[in-house]
C-alpha positions in Angstrom: 0.2 0.3 0.2 2.8 2.5 1.2 4.4 1.5 -2.0 1.8 2.7 -4.0 0.8 5.5 -2.5 4.5 6.9 -3.7 4.6 6.0 -6.8 4.1 9.4 -9.7 0.8 9.1 -11.3 1.7 10.1 -15.3 -0.4 11.4 -18.3 0.2 9.7 -21.7 -0.3 12.3 -25.0 -1.5 9.6 -27.8 -2.3 10.7 -31.4 -3.4 9.0 -33.7 -3.3 8.5 -37.8 -3.5 6.8 -41.3 -1.5 8.3 -44.3 -1.9 6.8 -47.8 1.6 6.4 -47.8 3.9 3.6 -47.0 5.6 3.0 -44.0 8.9 3.1 -45.6 7.7 6.7 -46.7 6.7 7.4 -43.5 10.0 6.5 -42.0 11.7 7.9 -44.0 10.5 11.3 -43.2 10.4 10.6 -39.0 14.1 9.2 -39.3 15.8 12.1 -41.6 17.2 15.0 -39.2 16.2 17.6 -42.4 12.4 15.9 -41.9 12.7 15.4 -38.5 13.2 19.6 -38.4 10.7 20.6 -40.4 7.6 19.0 -38.8 9.1 18.9 -35.2 10.3 22.7 -36.0 13.2 21.8 -34.4 16.3 20.4 -35.9 17.9 17.5 -34.0 21.7 17.7 -33.7 23.5 14.3 -33.7 20.4 12.2 -34.5 20.7 9.0 -36.1 18.3 6.3 -36.2 20.5 3.6 -33.9 20.1 2.6 -30.7 21.8 4.4 -28.1 22.8 7.2 -30.5 22.4 10.8 -29.0 20.8 13.5 -30.2 19.5 17.1 -29.0 16.5 19.9 -29.5 16.8 22.8 -28.9 14.1 25.1 -28.0 12.6 28.0 -26.2 14.9 28.3 -22.7 12.6 29.2 -19.3 14.0 30.1 -16.1 16.9 28.3 -14.8 16.6 25.9 -18.1 18.4 26.6 -21.4 16.0 24.8 -23.4 17.7 22.0 -24.6 15.5 18.6 -25.0 18.0 15.4 -24.8 17.3 12.7 -26.0 18.1 9.1 -26.8 17.3 6.5 -28.9 15.8 3.4 -27.2 14.4 1.3 -29.7 15.1 0.7 -33.7 12.8 -1.2 -35.7 13.4 -0.2 -39.3 9.5 0.7 -41.2 7.9 -0.4 -37.8 9.1 1.3 -34.3 11.3 4.3 -33.3 11.6 5.1 -29.8 13.5 7.9 -27.8 13.7 9.6 -24.6 12.6 13.3 -24.3 14.6 14.8 -20.9 14.4 18.5 -20.3 13.3 21.0 -18.5 14.6 22.1 -14.7 13.3 21.7 -11.1 13.1 25.2 -10.4 10.9 25.8 -12.5 7.5 25.5 -12.2 5.0 26.0 -15.6 6.8 25.9 -18.3 10.6 24.5 -18.5 9.3 21.9 -15.3 11.5 18.9 -16.0 10.8 16.3 -18.4 11.8 13.0 -18.5 9.4 11.0 -21.2 9.4 9.4 -23.9 8.2 9.1 -27.5 7.5 6.6 -28.9 6.1 6.4 -32.8 4.4 3.3 -34.4 3.6 2.4 -38.1 1.1 -0.5 -39.4 0.8 -1.4 -42.5 -3.0 -1.0 -43.2 -5.7 -0.8 -46.1 -4.7 2.0 -48.4 -1.9 3.1 -46.8 0.1 3.5 -42.7 -0.9 4.0 -39.0 0.7 6.6 -37.4 0.5 5.8 -33.5 2.3 8.4 -31.8 3.1 8.0 -27.8 4.7 10.7 -25.6 4.7 9.3 -22.4 5.6 9.9 -18.8 4.3 13.1 -18.0 4.1 13.5 -14.7 1.0 15.3 -12.2 1.0 17.9 -11.7 3.9 18.6 -12.1 3.9 18.5 -16.3 0.3 19.4 -16.5 1.8 22.6 -18.2 4.6 20.9 -20.4 1.0 17.9 -21.6 -1.3 20.2 -22.0 1.0 22.4 -24.3 2.3 19.3 -26.1 -0.9 17.5 -26.4 -2.0 20.0 -28.8 1.8 20.8 -30.3 1.9 16.9 -31.1 -1.4 17.0 -33.5 -0.1 19.7 -34.9 3.2 17.3 -35.9 1.4 14.4 -36.8 -0.1 16.5 -39.9 3.2 18.0 -40.8 4.7 14.4 -41.1 2.2 13.6 -43.3 2.3 16.8 -45.4 6.1 16.1 -45.9 5.1 12.3 -46.4 3.2 13.3 -49.1 6.5 16.1 -50.8 8.5 13.2 -50.1 6.5 10.1 -52.1 5.5 12.9 -55.6 
């Protein structure tokens, strides 16, 4: 009982969309540094779709946080799944820029007429990360739309 009470409650962002493209096309959009920078609006530095690869994104700094998001590739299954850690923020920030220790997982599944993309950004601690959860919930929906648009461009 005490152990259960000590566990931190978390929330996950989940966005799913079906695109009229092959998994290979979506995969290219998800794992090419230049294209990642377009759909996420932050270019990754040092990204490689290789387990253990460490990379960063730079966003707007806040308070004691310099705006750097530290990531490490956790899982790569070509044309199927990409997962990476997403860590940033600072303990001294109460809302935007609060410390995050989360995971982004992108899963592709071939379906009739295309590919289903399921994005899960997991591990938002409540209430500490409520502001980030709200902002990023809206943001990931926009990002998934951009993934589809960029995939259309490279598929034409």
